[in-house]
N, C-alpha and C positions, 0 to 999 in steps of 0.2 A: 251473438258472432260466432261462428262455425268451429270446429278444434282447429280446424287447419287454420285456420287464420290466425287464432290466438298463439298456437306455437310459433307461426311466423314472426308478430310480433315479440312473440318475448325473445327471439333470438336474434331478429334485429337490434332490441336493446340491449342484450350481453354485446354484440360487433361491437357498439357503437360507445360502449361504457371501455371497451380494449381499446378502441382505439384514442379514445380521449387519454388514458393512462400513459399508451406509447408515446404520445405527442409529449403530457406531460414530463415524459422523462427522459426526450432529446430535448428540450427549451427548458427545461429548467420550472415549467408553471408552477404555479400552489397545486398541493394534492387534491383528487378528488375527494367528495363529501366528507371533510374534514380527517379523513385519512392520513395521517402525519407520514407515513410510507407509500399512497396509494400510487406514486409518482415512480414507484419500485417494484412495483407487482410484473411478473413474466408475462408478457404479451405473447401471440404470433410469429411477431415483427423481431423478437429480443432473441437473443441466442442468449441458453440456461445460464450458462457461463458470465454471460456480462456482469450479474452482480457481486462477483468477489473480486474484481479487475479496478483496481487504480489506478488512473493516466498517469503515470509516472515510470521514472527504473531507476531503483536503486541496489548498488551489489558490493557485497566484502569478499573479501579475499583472504585468508590465512595463508603465509608460505614461508617458509625459514625463518621460524619467530619474529617476523613479522605480520604487519595483519592493513589494508588497505578498502577504504568506502570509497565509492565513485556514485553518485549521485546527477542526473538531468538536471535542466533548467525550466522545463517545459511546464507552464500551467495551461490548462486547458476547461473552457468553459462551455460545455457540448460539442459544436462542430467548430466552436474558434480558440485561435490556441491567445490566451490573453497577457500570457506573458513571457519569456524566452530567457531570462538571468534567474532565474528563482532562486535561495538556497535553500534545500533540502537537507543537507549533512552538514553537523552543527556538532559543538565539543558541550558536553554536558558534565555536571557534578563538581563539585567542591572545587575542585583541584583540575579542571578542565581534563579528565585522565579516560575520557569514555567517549565514544563518537556515536551519536545516533543520526538516523536517516527515517525520513519517513513515507509513505504512500498514502493518498487521501487527499479528505477535503483541508482546507488550512488551517481554518476554525479551532477543527476537530485532532488534526496532528497538532500544534502547539497546547491545545488544552491539554493531550495524553503526554507531551517531553513536560510540562509542569507539574503533574505526580507523579512522574517519573523521576524528576526530580526529587520532591519531598518523598517518595519512596529511600530515595540511594543517600538523604540527610537525616533519615530513620535507621538504614542501615549502611554506613560507609564504608565502603572498601568491599561489601558484598553485591556484585550486580545482578549474580543469576538469584538472588534469595529478592532482591526489589523489583525483581521485574514478576517473580512469581505472586508476590506482595499485589502487585499493580493490576493481574492477569486476573487475580480472584476477584479484587476491586469492581475490574473492567465486567468480568461476568456477574455479578450479582447484583451491581447497582442499578437503579431504574436508568441515569442517569445517563451514564455511560455507557450504555449495551446500546446508548442511541446513536454515540460516534462511529462513524465510518475511516478508519484508518487502520493500518500496520503497521509496525513499528520494527528496526532493525537495530540492534545493539551490539558495541563491542569494545574488550579492553584488551590490555594483554595478556591475557588468559583465555576469554570466550568470549565465542557468537553467538547470538540470540534472534530469533523470531519473535514477537507477540503479537497474538492475531487476539480478534474480540470473542473468537469461540474459549477464550480458558484457555490455550495453548500457549507453554514457553516451549521452543524448539532450538535446538543446538546442532548445527550440523554434523554428520560423520565427517565431512570429507574439506570444513574449514571454509565452505563457500557457502550464501548468503543470496539471494537475489526476491526485491520484492517488487510490485506493481507490473501494470499490463505489458509491460517490454523486459518482466523478468524471466521468462523462462528462456526468452531467448540470450539472455547474457549472461544468464548459470549455462545452458548448454554449452557455449562459446568457454566460458572459464574453464570447463570443466575437459575440456577440449585441448586447456592451454597450460594446466597446471602440472602436468608434469614434464614441460619444457623446460628450456635452461628460464625462464622471462622470471621475475620477481615478482611479487604481489601485484606493485601498482602496474606493469606495464601490463599483467593479465587482468586487469581493472577497466585498463584504458584500451584495448584492442578489442576485448570484449564490451564493453558498452558501446564502442563502435559501433558493433556488429547489431546491438539491437536500437540502436538509434537508425539504422538504414533499414532496420523492418520493423521498427514499432511506429507509426503516427503521431502518438502520444510522446517519444523520447523525442529530443535532440540534441546536441553534441556538446552545446555549453555545460562544459559538466565541473561538479566542485569536486576538490578532490582532498583529502585525508587520509596519516596514514599514523600508526602505533609501532615502532620497532627501528 
């Protein structure tokens, strides 16, 4: 076989592999060649930011001693809307004084919420420390590193985002947004926060804007507040 023919077959094999990976990502099929992350590998058909996006929107706004959290209810499976009234914002902690919101796969979100509740039992009344301990565990434990989720937690004093990279972040302006529509909700909330609206009103208006712009976000909102 000539050198040109060998090069052609090699390129053709690579292209077909990339197409298969792209199809696996879009349809949720089993990963290729035993690679558990095969369906998440980048391909020419997928933008590089697609892997950091989670199909939901959760927004938290802190203003005038009050903190409000609003999340949408849409559950997306590929190109299909599987559910429109999911509850992604819940109270956690022994006394229910902490509001949590999640973006990512359902099973992973539930697993992480249980882990955080365990940390809160170990460090009662210390949300920041519990989140730091969870982030350490998430970063170092092999099982947790495979979970695809982002967490948002707030109490009367602090608002935090926890990521799988081991980051625990507190916003400087008291506004947090996560999920695929998070950037839209965050921009809208920041534009409204200096006005006369209260925290919950800002959340509602910003989430309505995000729902109109993000196809993975609907207007079946779950709302909660502290203060």
